[in-house]
C-alpha positions as CSV (number, residue, x, y, z in Angstrom):
1,M,103.6,15.2,85.4
2,A,102.3,12.3,83.2
3,Q,104.3,10.9,80.3
4,C,103.0,12.5,77.1
5,P,101.3,10.1,74.7
6,M,101.6,12.3,71.7
7,D,104.3,12.2,69.0
8,R,105.0,16.0,68.6
9,L,105.5,16.8,72.3
10,Q,106.0,20.6,72.4
11,S,103.5,21.4,69.8
12,S,100.8,19.3,71.5
13,G,101.2,21.1,74.9
14,C,103.1,18.3,76.6
15,P,104.1,17.3,79.2
16,V,100.6,17.1,80.6
17,S,99.4,16.4,84.2
18,A,97.5,13.3,85.2
19,R,94.3,15.3,85.6
20,A,94.6,17.0,82.1
21,L,95.4,13.5,80.5
22,S,92.1,12.1,81.9
23,F,90.1,15.2,81.2
24,D,86.9,14.0,79.2
25,A,84.4,16.5,78.1
26,F,82.0,13.6,77.2
27,D,82.0,12.3,80.8
28,P,78.3,12.5,82.1
29,A,79.5,14.4,85.2
30,Y,80.7,17.2,82.9
31,Q,77.2,17.8,81.6
32,Q,75.7,17.5,85.0
33,N,77.9,20.2,86.4
34,P,80.6,21.7,84.0
35,A,81.8,24.3,86.6
36,E,82.4,21.8,89.4
37,F,83.8,19.4,86.9
38,L,86.6,21.9,86.2
39,R,87.0,23.3,89.7
40,W,90.4,21.6,89.9
41,A,91.6,23.4,86.9
42,R,90.5,26.7,87.9
43,E,92.3,26.3,91.1
44,Q,95.5,24.3,90.0
45,E,95.9,24.3,86.3
46,P,93.8,27.0,84.7
47,V,95.3,26.4,81.1
48,F,96.1,22.9,80.2
49,Y,96.3,20.7,77.2
50,S,93.7,17.8,76.7
51,P,95.2,14.9,74.6
52,Q,91.8,13.3,74.3
53,L,90.2,16.5,72.7
54,R,93.5,17.7,71.2
55,H,92.5,21.2,72.5
56,W,93.9,23.6,75.1
57,V,91.4,24.1,77.8
58,I,91.0,27.6,79.2
59,T,89.1,27.8,82.6
60,R,89.5,31.2,84.3
61,Y,87.4,34.3,83.6
62,E,90.0,36.8,82.6
63,D,91.8,34.2,80.4
64,V,88.6,33.3,78.6
65,K,87.6,37.0,78.2
66,T,91.1,37.8,76.8
67,V,90.9,35.2,74.2
68,F,87.3,36.3,73.1
69,R,88.3,39.8,72.7
70,D,91.1,39.1,70.3
71,N,89.5,37.6,67.2
72,I,92.6,38.0,65.1
73,L,95.2,36.1,67.2
74,F,92.4,33.7,68.3
75,S,90.4,33.0,65.2
76,P,86.9,31.6,65.4
77,A,87.5,29.6,62.2
78,N,87.1,26.2,63.9
79,V,83.8,27.0,65.7
80,L,81.9,24.8,63.4
81,D,84.4,22.1,62.8
82,K,83.4,18.8,64.0
83,I,84.8,17.7,67.4
84,T,84.7,14.1,66.1
85,P,86.1,13.8,62.6
86,S,83.7,12.4,60.1
87,T,84.1,8.9,58.5
88,S,84.3,8.5,54.7
89,E,80.8,7.1,54.8
90,V,79.4,10.3,56.6
91,N,81.2,12.5,54.1
92,A,79.5,10.6,51.2
93,I,76.1,10.8,52.9
94,L,76.4,14.6,53.3
95,A,77.6,15.0,49.8
96,R,74.6,13.1,48.5
97,Y,72.4,15.8,50.1
98,G,74.5,18.6,48.7
99,F,75.6,19.7,52.1
100,A,77.8,22.9,51.6
101,M,78.2,24.6,55.0
102,K,80.6,27.3,54.7
103,R,81.5,30.3,56.8
104,T,78.7,31.9,58.9
105,M,78.7,34.8,61.4
106,V,80.2,32.7,64.1
107,N,83.2,31.2,62.3
108,E,84.3,33.8,59.8
109,D,87.5,35.8,60.2
110,E,88.1,39.4,59.4
111,P,88.0,41.3,57.3
112,E,84.8,39.6,56.1
113,H,83.1,39.2,59.3
114,M,82.5,42.8,60.6
115,P,81.3,44.5,57.4
116,R,78.7,41.7,57.2
117,R,77.9,41.9,60.8
118,R,77.2,45.7,60.4
119,L,74.8,45.3,57.6
120,L,72.8,42.5,59.3
121,M,72.7,43.7,62.9
122,D,69.7,46.1,63.0
123,A,67.2,43.5,63.6
124,F,68.8,42.5,66.8
125,M,68.7,45.9,68.3
126,P,66.6,45.9,71.6
127,E,63.9,48.5,70.3
128,R,63.1,46.1,67.4
129,L,63.1,42.9,69.4
130,V,60.6,44.3,72.1
131,H,57.9,43.8,69.5
132,Y,58.2,40.1,69.8
133,E,57.3,40.2,73.4
134,P,53.4,40.0,73.0
135,M,53.8,36.9,70.6
136,V,56.2,35.1,73.1
137,R,53.7,35.9,75.9
138,G,50.8,34.8,74.0
139,L,52.4,31.5,73.0
140,T,53.4,30.8,76.6
141,R,49.9,31.4,77.9
142,D,48.4,29.2,75.3
143,A,51.0,26.5,76.1
144,M,50.3,26.8,79.8
145,D,46.5,26.7,79.3
146,K,46.8,23.1,78.1
147,F,48.3,21.7,81.3
148,V,47.8,24.3,84.0
149,T,45.0,22.3,85.6
150,T,46.6,18.9,85.2
151,G,49.2,19.2,88.1
152,R,52.1,17.7,86.1
153,A,54.0,18.5,83.0
154,D,57.4,18.1,81.1
155,L,58.3,21.7,80.5
156,V,60.6,20.7,77.8
157,K,58.1,19.1,75.7
158,E,55.2,21.5,76.5
159,V,57.1,25.0,76.4
160,F,60.7,25.2,76.1
161,H,61.3,23.1,72.9
162,E,58.6,24.4,70.9
163,I,58.1,28.1,71.7
164,P,61.9,29.3,71.0
165,L,61.6,27.3,67.8
166,I,58.5,29.1,66.7
167,V,60.0,32.5,67.7
168,A,63.3,31.7,65.8
169,L,61.4,30.9,62.7
170,K,59.2,34.0,62.9
171,F,62.3,36.1,63.5
172,L,63.9,34.6,60.5
173,G,60.7,35.0,58.3
174,V,59.9,31.4,57.8
175,R,56.1,30.7,57.0
176,D,54.1,28.7,59.5
177,E,53.6,26.0,56.9
178,D,57.4,25.6,56.4
179,A,58.2,25.4,60.2
180,A,57.1,21.7,60.5
181,Q,60.0,20.7,58.2
182,L,62.6,22.2,60.5
183,K,61.4,21.3,63.9
184,Q,63.1,17.8,64.0
185,F,66.6,18.8,62.9
186,A,68.4,21.3,65.2
187,A,69.5,18.7,67.8
188,A,71.2,16.6,65.1
189,H,73.2,19.6,64.2
190,V,74.5,20.0,67.7
191,L,75.5,16.4,68.0
192,N,77.1,16.5,64.5
193,T,79.3,19.4,65.3
194,W,80.1,19.1,69.0
195,G,79.3,15.6,70.1
196,R,81.1,12.2,69.9
197,P,78.7,9.9,68.2
198,S,79.7,6.4,67.4
199,P,80.3,5.5,63.8
200,Q,76.8,4.2,63.4
201,E,75.4,7.1,65.2
202,Q,77.3,9.5,62.8
203,V,75.6,7.7,59.9
204,E,72.1,8.3,61.3
205,I,73.0,11.9,62.3
206,A,74.4,12.5,58.8
207,E,71.1,11.7,57.2
208,T,69.2,13.9,59.6
209,V,71.7,16.8,59.0
210,G,71.4,16.2,55.2
211,K,67.6,16.5,55.4
212,F,68.0,19.6,57.5
213,W,70.3,21.3,55.0
214,Q,67.9,20.4,52.1
215,A,64.9,21.7,53.9
216,A,66.7,24.9,54.7
217,Q,67.6,25.4,51.1
218,R,64.1,24.8,49.8
219,I,62.7,27.4,52.1
220,L,65.6,29.9,51.3
221,D,64.8,29.4,47.5
222,R,61.4,30.3,48.1
223,M,62.3,33.4,50.1
224,M,64.8,34.4,47.4
225,A,62.2,34.2,44.7
226,H,59.8,36.5,46.8
227,P,62.3,38.7,48.7
228,D,59.7,41.3,50.0
229,G,58.8,39.4,53.2
230,Q,59.5,40.3,56.7
231,G,62.2,38.7,58.9
232,W,65.9,38.6,59.3
233,M,66.5,36.2,56.4
234,Y,64.6,38.7,54.1
235,D,66.7,41.5,55.3
236,S,69.8,39.4,54.4
237,I,68.5,38.6,51.0
238,R,67.8,42.2,50.3
239,Q,71.3,43.1,51.6
240,H,72.6,40.3,49.3
241,R,71.1,41.9,46.3
242,L,72.5,45.3,47.2
243,R,75.9,44.2,48.2
244,P,76.6,40.7,46.9
245,D,80.4,41.2,47.6
246,V,79.6,41.5,51.3
247,V,76.7,39.1,51.6
248,P,77.2,36.3,49.1
249,E,74.6,33.6,48.3
250,S,76.8,31.0,50.0
251,Y,76.7,32.9,53.3
252,L,72.8,33.0,53.0
253,R,72.7,29.1,52.4
254,S,75.0,28.4,55.4
255,M,73.3,30.9,57.8
256,M,69.8,29.6,57.1
257,M,70.8,26.4,58.8
258,A,73.1,27.7,61.3
259,I,71.2,30.6,62.7
260,L,68.0,28.3,63.2
261,A,70.1,25.8,65.2
262,A,71.7,28.6,67.3
263,A,68.5,30.6,68.0
264,H,66.5,27.5,68.9
265,E,68.7,25.2,70.8
266,T,70.5,27.9,72.9
267,T,67.3,29.6,74.1
268,S,65.4,26.3,74.6
269,N,68.3,24.8,76.7
270,A,68.8,28.1,78.6
271,S,65.2,28.3,79.6
272,T,65.2,24.7,80.7
273,N,68.4,25.3,82.7
274,A,66.9,28.3,84.3
275,F,63.9,26.6,85.6
276,M,65.8,23.6,86.8
277,T,68.2,25.8,88.6
278,L,65.5,28.1,90.2
279,L,63.3,25.2,91.3
280,R,66.3,23.4,92.9
281,E,67.1,26.7,94.7
282,R,63.6,27.0,96.1
283,S,64.4,30.1,98.0
284,A,65.4,31.9,94.8
285,W,62.1,30.8,93.0
286,E,60.0,32.1,96.0
287,T,61.9,35.4,96.0
288,L,61.0,35.9,92.2
289,C,57.4,35.1,93.3
290,R,57.3,37.8,95.8
291,N,59.3,40.3,93.8
292,P,58.9,39.8,90.0
293,A,61.1,42.9,89.4
294,L,64.1,40.8,90.0
295,I,63.3,38.5,87.1
296,P,65.6,40.2,84.5
297,N,68.5,39.8,86.8
298,A,67.5,36.2,87.7
299,V,67.8,35.5,83.9
300,E,71.4,36.8,83.9
301,E,72.2,34.9,87.1
302,C,70.8,31.6,85.6
303,L,72.8,32.3,82.5
304,R,75.8,32.6,84.7
305,V,75.2,29.6,86.8
306,A,73.7,27.3,84.2
307,G,74.0,28.8,80.8
308,S,73.2,26.7,77.6
309,A,76.5,27.6,76.0
310,I,79.2,26.0,78.2
311,A,82.3,26.0,75.8
312,W,83.3,27.7,72.7
313,R,86.3,27.3,70.4
314,R,89.1,29.3,68.9
315,V,92.4,28.5,66.9
316,T,95.5,30.5,67.3
317,T,96.9,32.2,64.2
318,A,100.3,32.7,65.8
319,D,102.2,31.8,68.8
320,A,100.3,33.0,71.9
321,V,100.5,33.3,75.7
322,V,97.2,32.6,77.7
323,G,97.3,32.6,81.5
324,G,101.1,32.5,81.4
325,M,101.0,29.3,79.2
326,A,102.9,29.5,75.9
327,I,100.5,28.1,73.1
328,P,101.9,27.3,69.6
329,K,100.5,28.6,66.4
330,G,97.7,26.5,65.0
331,S,96.5,25.1,68.4
332,Q,92.9,24.6,69.1
333,L,91.4,26.1,72.2
334,L,88.3,25.2,74.2
335,L,87.1,28.2,76.1
336,M,85.2,27.0,79.2
337,Q,82.5,29.6,79.7
338,A,80.8,27.6,82.3
339,S,84.1,27.4,84.4
340,A,84.7,31.2,83.8
341,N,81.3,32.1,85.2
342,A,82.3,30.3,88.3
343,D,85.6,31.9,88.9
344,P,85.9,33.5,92.3
345,R,88.6,35.9,91.0
346,H,85.6,37.7,89.3
347,F,82.6,36.8,91.0
348,E,81.9,37.0,94.7
349,N,80.7,33.6,96.2
350,P,80.3,32.2,92.6
351,D,78.9,28.8,93.6
352,E,75.8,30.3,95.0
353,L,72.7,31.2,93.0
354,D,72.1,34.7,93.9
355,V,69.2,36.5,92.1
356,Y,70.4,39.9,93.7
357,R,73.9,39.5,92.2
358,D,74.6,43.0,90.5
359,S,77.3,41.6,88.5
360,A,75.4,38.6,87.0
361,A,75.2,40.3,83.6
362,E,79.0,40.0,83.4
363,H,78.9,36.3,82.6
364,L,80.5,35.0,79.4
365,T,77.6,32.8,78.3
366,F,77.1,35.0,75.3
367,G,80.8,35.2,74.5
368,Y,82.5,38.6,74.4
369,G,83.8,41.0,71.8
370,A,83.2,41.1,68.0
371,H,81.6,37.7,68.0
372,Q,79.4,38.0,71.1
373,C,76.0,36.4,70.3
374,M,73.8,38.8,68.3
375,G,70.8,37.0,69.5
376,K,71.5,37.5,73.2
377,N,68.6,39.9,73.8
378,L,66.1,37.7,71.8
379,G,67.0,34.8,74.2
380,R,66.9,37.0,77.3
381,M,63.4,38.4,76.4
382,Q,62.1,34.8,76.0
383,M,63.5,33.7,79.2
384,R,62.2,36.7,81.1
385,V,58.6,36.1,79.7
386,F,58.6,32.3,80.6
387,I,59.6,33.1,84.2
388,E,57.1,36.0,84.6
389,E,54.3,33.8,83.4
390,F,55.1,30.8,85.6
391,V,55.8,32.8,88.7
392,R,52.4,34.4,88.5
393,R,50.2,31.4,87.4
394,L,52.2,28.4,89.1
395,P,54.1,29.8,92.0
396,H,53.6,26.6,94.0
397,M,55.1,24.5,91.2
398,H,58.1,22.2,92.2
399,L,60.3,19.7,90.6
400,A,58.9,16.2,90.3
401,P,60.7,13.9,92.8
402,G,62.9,11.2,91.7
403,Q,63.7,12.3,88.2
404,R,67.2,12.1,86.8
405,F,68.2,14.9,84.4
406,E,69.8,13.4,81.2
407,F,71.9,15.6,78.7
408,R,73.0,15.1,75.2
409,P,76.9,14.4,75.4
410,N,78.7,17.1,73.6
411,T,81.4,19.6,74.5
412,S,79.5,23.0,74.0
413,F,75.7,23.0,74.7
414,R,73.9,22.0,77.8
415,G,70.3,21.3,78.6
416,P,68.1,18.5,80.1
417,L,66.2,16.5,77.6
418,A,63.2,16.6,80.1
419,L,62.2,18.6,83.1
420,W,59.1,17.3,84.9
421,V,57.3,19.6,87.4
422,E,54.3,19.0,89.6
423,W,51.7,21.3,91.5
424,N,48.3,21.2,93.1
425,P,45.8,22.7,90.7
426,A,43.5,23.4,93.5
427,L,46.2,26.1,94.7
428,N,46.4,27.8,91.4
429,P,46.1,31.6,91.9
430,E,43.9,32.1,88.8
431,A,41.3,29.6,90.3
432,R,40.7,32.2,92.9
433,D,41.1,35.2,90.7
434,P,40.8,34.5,86.9
435,R,42.1,38.0,86.1
436,L,45.6,36.8,87.1
437,K,45.7,34.7,83.9
438,C,45.9,37.7,81.8
439,S,47.6,40.4,83.6
440,E,49.9,42.6,81.5
441,P,53.4,43.7,82.3
442,E,54.2,47.4,82.5
443,D,56.8,49.1,80.4
444,F,58.4,45.9,79.0
445,Y,62.0,46.4,77.8
446,V,64.7,44.2,76.3
447,G,68.3,44.1,77.4
448,P,70.2,43.5,80.6
449,P,68.6,44.1,83.8
450,P,68.2,47.8,85.2
451,R,70.7,48.4,87.9
452,D,68.3,50.0,90.2
453,S,66.0,47.0,90.4
454,I,68.7,44.8,91.7
455,A,68.7,45.2,95.5
456,R,67.6,43.0,98.5
457,E,65.9,44.1,101.6
458,V,67.9,44.0,104.8
459,V,66.9,45.2,108.4
460,V,69.1,47.3,110.5
461,D,69.6,45.1,113.6
462,R,72.0,47.4,115.5
463,K,73.2,50.9,115.3
464,V,76.6,51.4,117.2
465,D,78.5,54.7,117.9
466,E,82.0,54.2,116.6
467,G,83.3,57.6,117.5
468,E,82.6,61.3,116.6
469,G,80.6,61.4,113.5
470,L,80.9,57.5,112.9
471,V,78.1,55.0,113.0
472,R,78.4,51.2,112.5
473,L,75.2,49.6,111.1
474,V,74.7,45.9,111.6
475,L,72.5,44.5,108.9
476,M,70.6,41.1,108.8
477,D,68.3,39.3,106.6
478,P,64.6,40.2,107.5
479,D,63.6,36.5,107.7
480,G,66.7,35.4,109.6
481,G,68.3,33.7,106.6
482,P,71.9,34.0,105.5
483,V,73.4,37.2,104.2
484,P,75.5,37.0,100.9
485,A,79.2,35.6,101.2
486,W,81.9,38.2,100.7
487,S,85.6,38.5,100.6
488,A,88.0,41.1,102.0
489,G,87.9,44.4,100.2
490,A,84.2,44.1,99.1
491,H,81.6,46.8,99.2
492,V,77.9,47.1,99.1
493,D,75.4,49.8,98.0
494,L,72.9,51.0,100.7
495,I,69.6,52.4,99.2
496,S,67.0,54.4,101.2
497,A,64.9,57.3,100.6
498,G,66.3,58.1,97.2
499,F,69.9,57.8,98.5
500,R,72.3,55.1,97.1
501,R,75.7,55.0,98.6
502,K,78.7,52.6,98.6
503,Y,80.3,51.4,101.9
504,S,83.0,48.8,102.5
505,L,82.1,45.7,104.4
506,C,84.0,45.5,107.7
507,G,82.6,42.6,109.6
508,R,84.0,39.1,109.6
509,A,83.9,37.7,106.0
510,G,83.0,34.2,107.1
511,E,80.1,35.5,109.1
512,R,76.8,34.8,107.2
513,S,74.3,36.0,109.8
514,R,75.1,39.7,109.4
515,L,76.8,42.4,107.4
516,E,78.7,45.5,109.0
517,V,79.4,48.8,107.5
518,V,80.9,52.0,109.2
519,I,79.6,55.3,107.8
520,Q,81.2,58.7,108.4
521,R,78.8,61.6,108.7
522,E,79.7,64.3,106.2
523,A,78.0,67.5,107.4
524,Q,78.7,69.2,104.0
525,G,78.0,66.0,101.8
526,R,75.2,65.5,99.5
527,G,72.9,64.1,102.3
528,G,73.4,60.4,102.0
529,S,75.6,59.9,105.0
530,R,73.5,62.1,107.2
531,H,70.4,60.0,106.2
532,F,72.0,56.8,107.1
533,C,73.6,58.2,110.3
534,D,70.7,60.2,111.6
535,V,67.5,59.0,110.1
536,V,67.8,55.3,109.7
537,Q,67.3,53.5,113.1
538,P,67.3,49.9,114.4
539,G,64.4,48.0,112.9
540,A,64.4,50.0,109.6
541,R,64.2,48.2,106.4
542,I,66.6,49.4,103.7
543,R,67.7,48.0,100.4
544,L,71.3,46.6,99.6
545,A,73.0,45.8,96.4
546,G,76.1,43.7,96.3
547,P,78.4,42.5,97.6
548,R,80.9,43.4,94.9
549,N,84.7,43.3,95.1
550,T,86.8,45.6,93.0
551,F,89.6,45.8,95.8
552,V,90.6,42.3,95.8
553,L,93.3,41.0,98.2
554,D,96.2,39.3,96.4
555,E,96.8,36.3,98.8
556,S,99.8,35.1,96.7
557,A,102.4,37.6,98.1
558,R,104.8,37.0,101.0
559,H,104.3,40.3,102.9
560,W,101.6,42.9,103.0
561,V,101.7,46.5,104.1
562,L,98.2,47.7,104.8
563,I,97.6,51.5,105.2
564,A,94.3,53.1,106.2
565,G,93.5,56.8,106.7
566,G,90.4,57.7,108.6
567,I,87.3,55.8,107.3
568,G,89.5,53.9,104.7
569,I,90.0,51.5,107.7
570,T,86.8,49.7,106.6
571,P,88.1,47.5,103.7
572,I,91.6,47.4,105.2
573,V,90.4,45.7,108.6
574,A,88.7,42.9,106.5
575,M,92.1,42.4,104.6
576,A,93.9,42.3,108.1
577,D,91.5,39.8,109.4
578,R,91.9,37.6,106.4
579,L,95.7,37.8,106.5
580,A,95.8,37.0,110.2
581,E,93.4,34.1,109.6
582,L,95.8,32.6,107.0
583,G,98.8,33.2,109.3
584,K,100.4,35.6,106.9
585,S,103.1,38.3,107.4
586,Y,101.6,41.7,107.4
587,E,101.8,45.2,109.1
588,L,98.7,47.5,109.5
589,H,99.2,51.3,109.7
590,Y,96.1,53.3,110.8
591,A,96.3,57.2,110.4
592,G,93.6,59.8,111.9
593,R,93.7,63.1,113.4
594,Q,92.4,62.0,116.9
595,R,91.5,58.7,118.4
596,S,87.9,59.7,119.0
597,R,87.3,59.9,115.3
598,M,89.0,56.5,114.3
599,A,86.6,53.6,113.9
600,L,87.0,50.2,115.0
601,L,89.8,50.8,117.5
602,P,88.9,48.2,120.1
603,R,88.7,45.5,117.5
604,L,92.0,46.4,115.9
605,L,93.8,46.5,119.1
606,E,92.4,43.2,120.3
607,H,93.0,41.1,117.1
608,H,96.0,42.8,115.5
609,G,98.2,43.6,118.5
610,Q,101.8,44.4,117.6
611,R,101.2,44.4,113.9
612,L,99.0,47.5,114.4
613,H,100.9,50.9,114.1
614,M,98.8,53.9,115.1
615,H,99.5,57.3,113.6
616,V,97.4,59.8,115.5
617,G,97.9,63.4,114.4
618,E,97.1,65.2,117.7
619,E,99.4,62.9,119.5
620,G,102.3,63.9,117.2
621,G,102.1,60.6,115.4
622,R,101.4,61.8,111.7
623,I,102.2,59.0,109.3
624,D,105.6,59.3,107.6
625,L,105.1,57.5,104.3
626,R,108.6,58.7,102.9
627,G,110.3,57.2,106.0
628,M,108.2,53.9,105.7
629,F,109.2,53.5,102.1
630,A,112.7,55.1,102.1
631,H,113.7,51.8,100.4
632,Q,111.6,50.3,97.6
633,P,109.6,47.3,98.9
634,D,110.7,43.8,98.0
635,A,108.9,42.4,94.9
636,T,107.0,39.9,97.0
637,T,105.4,42.7,99.0
638,R,101.9,44.2,98.3
639,V,100.8,47.5,99.5
640,Y,97.1,48.2,100.0
641,A,95.8,51.6,101.0
642,C,92.5,53.4,101.4
643,G,91.9,57.0,102.6
644,P,91.8,60.5,101.8
645,E,93.2,61.9,98.4
646,R,96.3,63.4,99.9
647,L,97.4,60.1,101.5
648,L,96.8,58.1,98.3
649,T,98.5,60.9,96.1
650,E,101.7,60.8,98.3
651,L,101.7,57.0,98.1
652,E,101.2,57.2,94.3
653,S,104.3,59.4,93.9
654,L,106.4,57.3,96.0
655,A,105.4,54.1,94.1
656,Q,106.2,55.4,90.5
657,T,109.3,53.2,90.4
658,W,107.7,50.2,92.0
659,P,106.7,47.2,90.0
660,Q,103.2,47.3,88.4
661,G,100.6,46.0,90.7
662,M,102.7,46.3,93.9
663,L,100.4,49.3,95.1
664,R,96.8,48.9,95.1
665,F,94.4,51.5,96.4
666,E,90.7,52.4,96.8
667,H,89.2,55.8,97.1
668,F,86.1,56.2,99.1
669,H,84.6,59.2,97.3
670,A,84.6,60.7,93.9
671,D,85.1,64.4,92.9
672,A,83.1,64.0,89.6
673,A,79.7,65.5,89.4
674,A,76.9,65.0,86.9
675,L,77.7,65.9,83.3
676,D,77.4,69.7,82.5
677,P,76.8,69.7,78.7
678,S,77.8,73.3,78.6
679,K,81.3,72.4,79.6
680,E,81.6,69.2,77.5
681,H,82.2,68.5,73.8
682,A,80.9,65.7,71.7
683,F,83.4,63.1,70.4
684,H,83.4,60.1,68.2
685,V,84.1,56.6,69.5
686,E,85.1,53.7,67.4
687,L,84.9,50.2,68.4
688,S,87.9,48.3,67.1
689,D,86.6,44.8,67.4
690,S,83.2,45.3,66.1
691,K,84.2,48.1,63.5
692,L,81.3,50.2,64.7
693,S,81.4,54.0,65.4
694,F,79.1,56.3,67.3
695,V,78.9,59.9,68.4
696,V,78.9,60.6,72.1
697,P,76.9,63.8,72.7
698,A,78.0,66.4,75.3
699,D,75.0,65.4,77.4
700,Q,75.7,61.6,77.5
701,S,78.4,59.5,78.9
702,L,80.4,56.9,76.9
703,I,78.7,54.1,78.7
704,Q,75.2,55.4,78.1
705,V,75.9,55.6,74.3
706,L,77.3,52.0,74.4
707,H,74.3,50.6,76.2
708,A,71.9,52.3,73.8
709,R,73.5,50.5,70.9
710,G,73.3,47.1,72.5
711,I,76.8,46.9,73.6
712,D,77.0,45.3,77.0
713,V,79.6,46.9,79.0
714,P,79.3,46.2,82.8
715,W,79.3,49.1,85.2
716,D,78.5,49.6,88.9
717,C,79.2,53.0,90.6
718,G,78.9,55.4,87.7
719,E,81.3,57.7,89.4
720,G,84.8,56.3,88.4
721,L,85.4,54.6,91.8
722,C,85.3,51.0,91.2
723,G,86.8,50.2,87.8
724,T,84.0,47.9,86.5
725,C,83.5,49.7,83.4
726,E,87.1,49.6,82.3
727,V,87.6,49.6,78.6
728,T,90.9,49.5,76.7
729,I,92.2,52.4,74.4
730,V,93.4,51.5,71.1
731,D,94.0,54.9,69.8
732,G,93.6,58.4,71.0
733,Q,93.8,59.9,74.6
734,A,91.2,60.1,77.3
735,D,90.2,62.9,79.6
736,H,90.5,60.7,82.7
737,R,88.0,61.5,85.5
738,D,88.1,58.3,87.5
739,K,89.6,57.4,90.9
740,V,90.9,54.0,89.7
741,L,93.9,54.5,87.6
742,S,97.3,55.5,88.8
743,R,99.0,58.6,87.6
744,V,101.4,56.4,85.4
745,E,98.4,54.5,84.0
746,R,96.6,57.7,83.0
747,S,99.7,58.9,81.2
748,E,99.8,55.8,79.1
749,H,96.3,56.2,77.8
750,R,95.7,52.4,77.5
751,R,92.7,52.2,79.6
752,M,89.7,54.5,80.6
753,M,86.5,54.2,82.7
754,A,83.5,54.4,80.3
755,C,81.1,55.7,83.0
756,C,82.9,59.0,83.7
757,S,86.0,59.6,81.4
758,R,85.7,61.1,77.8
759,A,87.8,61.5,74.9
760,A,90.4,64.3,75.4
761,G,90.0,65.1,71.6
762,D,87.4,64.6,68.9
763,R,87.9,60.8,68.5
764,I,88.9,57.8,70.5
765,V,89.1,54.1,69.6
766,I,88.4,51.4,72.3
767,A,88.7,47.7,72.2
768,L,85.1,46.4,72.0
């Protein structure tokens, strides 16, 4: 460890490592690729203290999300504080302009924040934002008309700087004639707050920020004098008149400037980053050209890989622990969203841009919890329109060669200053068919991507008999390209003829030419397994969603006991392969009624030899779990199991006294059926972080109600099998219907799955 350069060693987070000591958020490499810049931290030192910034830096997904969701212990009060302290000369300049930025929606604490947010959030609801889509599309088409036949353009100058600003001003209610005053100022606000300008640059920036403030106040004064206009600022002014205690005038004056900078800069940068990323990954761009239905998900994936908000801040209000590190009261935190979005503990193959990634919307670019960006859906909508128009009118566009992308040096926002593209105008599709210029989208919506649209096409290369009622499908990319990377325990959804079913991947995790699943034909099932076993044949093209991993192998233990019953061998064999590859200590127990109905036997016998223990019922070898675990396993052991309900139930009973997390299991089917309103009751749900409350009707699930209100809660299976939609219970008890939580976890009523579980009584409070 390096010697600490600070005076107050312990309160400053010392001692610090050499890497932490040299961390520089203003290094050009940080802006070029912040996730790669912090890879070392995610892997070796996920929470570290930076003496240069005087901030604790948080780099892993779960740690960043944990901080975001607790806005009491981790206050947002420092979000708009200047990273580089002002000089006395700068303070004098700002004072001359009457600069008086106070608390805004992003940096105010409770109890002031949520009452204000509740009053002012209606304009951000998806059903109201969708009305801006025709304006955004019209502006985009008009901008493209000016350069579509030239063959070369800087998209920042021509599209991405101007249009998000126009939309932000229209959303706020600013008149067109006032807009020109504000167009030049937002970038200065970013550098003033999150940059490291020199003393001379600070002076120049302060003059611009002062002018920005004055212009914003003149426009607000005009609005307040005539408060009957349309737009979010007019809504806020009217609420100020009704509830001045909740929406004071000082708040209006600060928000007039802050929200303009936020709405403009973030969307402008995010759009530029998305195009830069998609055009660099040409195959992704071409996929969108062939299948525009993937564009909403591509927006989320670009926000994950190259979002405009790369880091945000918090300050501790008491001593805290984050990622196992003790952090003193009053410490400043830098939450690295860009790093969290590249964390392999949460995202499969996170370094790859995958427009089919069905977990893309779980990125933290918008933040999380009570202070999640209210304008997220306005930004999503603009990015979607931009991509739709360009893939339709300029699908052959490419990055101009030889350009070097330059970024404004700051801790928190990222976007290149210019983005040059080129194309051959003679190949423009509208040159052959002018109708393409003005084609209209069908059923435009605002919000995260619909789950059913996120699926890639695969071809069934082979169909292999694995035993009685068992079929192994070998799936490949139709064009011979690589299939997605995955890790042991991952599953995919197969989609065909109206059926969508989950199957664990059981091939070799490092093999990128094919994916393999084994399907057990269930004669009395709902028809999905029969379709994939009987109807689907080699050469058939089906759709595939994923991979996604909710059954992750903990590779930090010293010994593993792997237990599979029947078709539950499919995720377990991939885990055994991984442990063998790593040279780890493990034992593999495989139980079945008869060998003829046990999949993958030749492979298991060849590759896992003496570590494999067969328990075949017809041979008198029924698995004896009580004998296996007559003594509690060592604390460094992990037990992974997948199989029928009775196997997992018995294991769960044996593990009641084991340490939390020692037993991990996965079900491969759910008992829950669709909601029957005649057998359900309505209940109230309260969101403790956002102070919102809703009624969940008898004919709707909790997650359906949350999504309808613009609350982004990730989900996957919809059956309580995967754990993706888990929410934390603050008060009340759940009627648990999932297959994720253990018996002990259900009895504690601390967590529930929003897709299937409901309140046991009339009310439940969850942490959102």
